[in-house]
C-alpha positions as CSV (number, residue, x, y, z in Angstrom):
1,M,11.0,-49.7,50.9
2,R,8.1,-48.6,52.9
3,D,6.2,-51.5,54.6
4,S,2.7,-51.9,53.1
5,R,1.7,-54.6,55.6
6,P,0.5,-52.8,58.7
7,V,-0.9,-55.1,61.4
8,L,-4.1,-55.0,63.3
9,G,-3.6,-55.9,66.9
10,G,-6.3,-57.7,68.9
11,A,-7.3,-60.7,70.8
12,E,-6.3,-62.9,67.9
13,G,-2.8,-61.4,67.8
14,E,-1.3,-59.4,65.0
15,I,-3.2,-59.6,61.7
16,P,-1.1,-58.5,58.7
17,R,-3.0,-56.5,56.2
18,S,-2.2,-54.5,53.1
19,T,-3.2,-50.9,52.4
20,Q,-4.9,-50.1,49.1
21,L,-3.5,-46.6,49.2
22,H,0.0,-47.8,48.6
23,I,-1.2,-50.2,45.8
24,R,-3.2,-47.4,44.2
25,R,-0.1,-45.1,44.2
26,K,2.0,-47.7,42.4
27,F,-0.5,-48.1,39.6
28,F,-1.1,-44.4,39.4
29,D,2.6,-43.8,38.8
30,A,2.6,-46.4,36.0
31,E,1.9,-44.0,33.2
32,S,3.1,-46.2,30.4
33,G,2.6,-49.8,29.3
34,D,-0.8,-51.3,29.5
35,L,-2.8,-48.2,30.2
36,P,-6.3,-49.9,29.9
37,L,-5.2,-52.4,32.6
38,R,-3.9,-49.6,34.8
39,D,-7.1,-47.6,34.4
40,W,-9.2,-50.7,35.2
41,V,-7.2,-51.5,38.3
42,L,-7.5,-47.9,39.5
43,R,-11.3,-47.9,38.8
44,K,-11.7,-51.2,40.8
45,I,-9.8,-49.7,43.8
46,R,-12.0,-46.6,43.6
47,Y,-15.0,-48.9,43.9
48,L,-13.5,-50.5,47.0
49,F,-13.1,-47.1,48.6
50,M,-16.6,-46.1,47.7
51,L,-17.9,-49.3,49.3
52,E,-15.8,-48.8,52.4
53,R,-17.4,-45.3,52.9
54,V,-20.8,-46.9,52.8
55,A,-19.7,-49.8,55.1
56,W,-18.3,-47.5,57.8
57,A,-21.6,-45.6,57.9
58,R,-23.4,-48.9,58.8
59,S,-23.4,-51.2,61.8
60,A,-20.5,-53.5,62.5
61,E,-22.5,-56.5,61.3
62,E,-23.6,-54.7,58.1
63,R,-20.0,-53.6,57.5
64,L,-18.8,-57.2,57.5
65,R,-21.6,-58.2,55.2
66,I,-20.8,-55.4,52.6
67,R,-17.1,-56.3,52.7
68,Q,-17.6,-60.0,52.3
69,E,-20.4,-59.8,49.7
70,K,-19.3,-56.8,47.7
71,E,-15.6,-56.0,48.3
72,A,-14.1,-59.5,48.5
73,P,-15.3,-60.4,45.0
74,I,-13.7,-57.2,43.6
75,I,-10.4,-58.1,45.3
76,D,-10.6,-61.7,43.8
77,E,-11.2,-60.2,40.4
78,L,-8.2,-57.9,40.8
79,I,-6.0,-60.8,41.9
80,Q,-7.0,-63.0,38.9
81,K,-6.6,-60.4,36.3
82,I,-3.3,-59.1,37.6
83,K,-1.9,-62.6,38.0
84,D,-2.9,-63.4,34.4
85,R,-1.3,-60.2,33.1
86,L,1.9,-60.7,35.0
87,T,2.4,-64.3,33.9
88,K,1.1,-64.2,30.4
89,G,1.8,-60.7,29.1
90,R,5.0,-59.2,27.9
91,L,6.2,-56.5,30.2
92,L,9.5,-54.5,30.4
93,P,11.2,-55.9,33.5
94,K,12.0,-52.5,35.0
95,S,8.8,-50.7,33.9
96,K,6.6,-49.1,36.6
97,L,3.7,-51.2,35.5
98,R,5.7,-54.4,36.1
99,E,6.7,-53.0,39.5
100,A,3.1,-52.3,40.4
101,L,1.9,-55.7,39.3
102,G,4.7,-57.4,41.3
103,Y,4.0,-55.2,44.3
104,F,0.3,-56.2,44.2
105,C,1.1,-59.9,43.9
106,G,3.4,-59.8,46.9
107,L,0.5,-58.6,49.0
108,I,-2.1,-61.1,47.8
109,P,-2.0,-63.1,51.1
110,Y,-3.1,-60.0,53.0
111,L,-5.5,-58.2,50.7
112,K,-8.7,-59.6,52.2
113,N,-7.7,-59.8,55.8
114,Y,-9.6,-56.6,56.6
115,T,-12.8,-58.1,55.3
116,Q,-12.8,-60.6,58.1
117,H,-12.3,-58.1,61.0
118,V,-14.9,-55.5,61.6
119,F,-12.7,-52.7,63.0
120,A,-9.8,-53.2,60.5
121,R,-9.4,-50.6,57.8
122,M,-8.6,-51.0,54.1
123,D,-6.0,-48.3,54.4
124,N,-3.6,-47.0,57.0
125,N,-4.7,-43.4,56.8
126,V,-5.8,-43.1,60.5
127,A,-2.5,-44.2,61.8
128,E,-0.5,-42.1,59.3
129,R,-2.4,-39.0,60.2
130,A,-1.8,-39.7,63.9
131,I,1.9,-39.9,63.5
132,R,2.3,-37.0,61.0
133,P,2.8,-34.4,63.7
134,L,5.5,-36.5,65.3
135,T,7.2,-36.9,61.9
136,I,7.1,-33.2,61.2
137,G,8.5,-32.4,64.6
138,R,11.1,-35.3,64.5
139,K,14.0,-33.1,65.4
140,N,12.2,-31.9,68.5
141,W,12.1,-35.4,69.8
142,L,15.9,-35.7,69.9
143,F,15.9,-33.7,73.2
144,F,14.0,-35.8,75.7
145,G,17.2,-36.1,77.7
146,S,17.6,-39.8,78.0
147,E,16.2,-43.1,76.7
148,D,13.8,-43.3,79.7
149,G,12.7,-39.7,78.9
150,G,12.0,-40.8,75.3
151,E,9.9,-43.7,76.5
152,A,7.9,-41.5,78.8
153,G,7.3,-39.0,76.0
154,A,6.2,-41.8,73.7
155,I,3.7,-43.0,76.3
156,L,2.3,-39.4,76.8
157,L,2.0,-38.9,73.0
158,S,0.2,-42.3,72.8
159,F,-2.3,-41.1,75.4
160,V,-2.8,-37.8,73.5
161,Q,-3.7,-39.8,70.3
162,I,-6.0,-42.1,72.2
163,C,-7.8,-39.1,73.6
164,R,-8.2,-37.6,70.2
165,G,-9.6,-40.8,68.9
166,L,-12.2,-40.9,71.7
167,G,-13.1,-37.2,71.3
168,I,-11.5,-36.3,74.6
169,N,-9.7,-33.0,75.1
170,P,-6.1,-34.3,75.8
171,R,-5.2,-31.4,78.0
172,E,-8.3,-31.7,80.2
173,Y,-7.6,-35.5,80.5
174,L,-3.9,-35.2,81.4
175,E,-4.4,-32.3,83.9
176,D,-7.1,-34.2,85.7
177,V,-5.2,-37.5,85.8
178,F,-2.0,-35.9,87.0
179,R,-3.8,-34.2,89.8
180,R,-5.4,-37.5,90.9
181,L,-2.6,-39.9,90.1
182,M,-0.6,-39.8,93.4
183,G,-3.7,-40.4,95.6
184,H,-5.3,-43.0,93.4
185,N,-5.5,-46.7,94.4
186,A,-2.5,-48.4,92.7
187,Q,-4.7,-51.5,92.2
188,K,-7.2,-49.5,90.1
189,L,-5.0,-47.5,87.8
190,E,-7.0,-48.8,84.8
191,E,-9.7,-46.5,86.0
192,L,-7.5,-43.6,84.8
193,L,-7.2,-44.9,81.2
194,P,-8.8,-42.6,78.7
195,D,-11.8,-44.8,77.9
196,Q,-12.6,-45.5,81.5
197,W,-12.0,-41.8,82.5
198,F,-14.4,-40.8,79.7
199,L,-17.1,-43.2,81.0
200,S,-16.7,-42.2,84.6
201,R,-16.7,-38.5,83.6
202,G,-19.9,-38.9,81.8
203,A,-21.5,-40.7,84.7
204,S,-20.3,-38.1,87.2
205,Q,-21.7,-35.2,85.1
206,K,-25.0,-37.1,84.7
207,N,-25.3,-37.5,88.4
208,Q,-24.6,-33.8,89.0
209,R,-27.4,-32.9,86.6
210,V,-29.8,-35.1,88.5
211,I,-28.8,-33.5,91.8
212,F,-29.2,-30.0,90.5
213,T,-32.6,-30.7,89.1
214,R,-33.8,-32.1,92.4
215,Q,-32.7,-29.1,94.5
216,P,-35.6,-26.8,95.6
217,G,-35.9,-23.5,93.7
């Protein structure tokens, strides 16, 4: 079974969290049984996604406020109603609705974790989109030549995804870093990481613009 508890890594360690997309899919597939409950759950999850779109358009502090004041109560409402339906209602043991309710209850400890961490996401779409090209080309990755080659390839692909996330052209970044790598101070390799490279690149271009504007015509 696919793991629906991705983790958010950070200074506080790994923070398990659920993804509402997987939960929504379970209820969407439950086309028989208590349809009013199914539709209610899907509607509440839709509200959560609407609120998240608003939250990500705001500042980090405002995002946390929206999550804790607007989204957390919806999640509490979902938890209470689904628990009540699972324990009090009659359900076929192998029905898709029963499976969806049980699936949801198994994730209750993680449902609100994202509301406490400003950069966590309610779903795992960003990570899944990032690995989709690797999944599609899985057979190509069988031919790295060795375990060490596979590790090197994984590192390079990680840099590519980091560059894309920062809005950096991966080819431009890798070509520049490979040209500079052998002559760079080994004690300052962190300067070649994508985020630091991006900052230094911006500063360098800004300085060049200042020099050009000061040259006599």
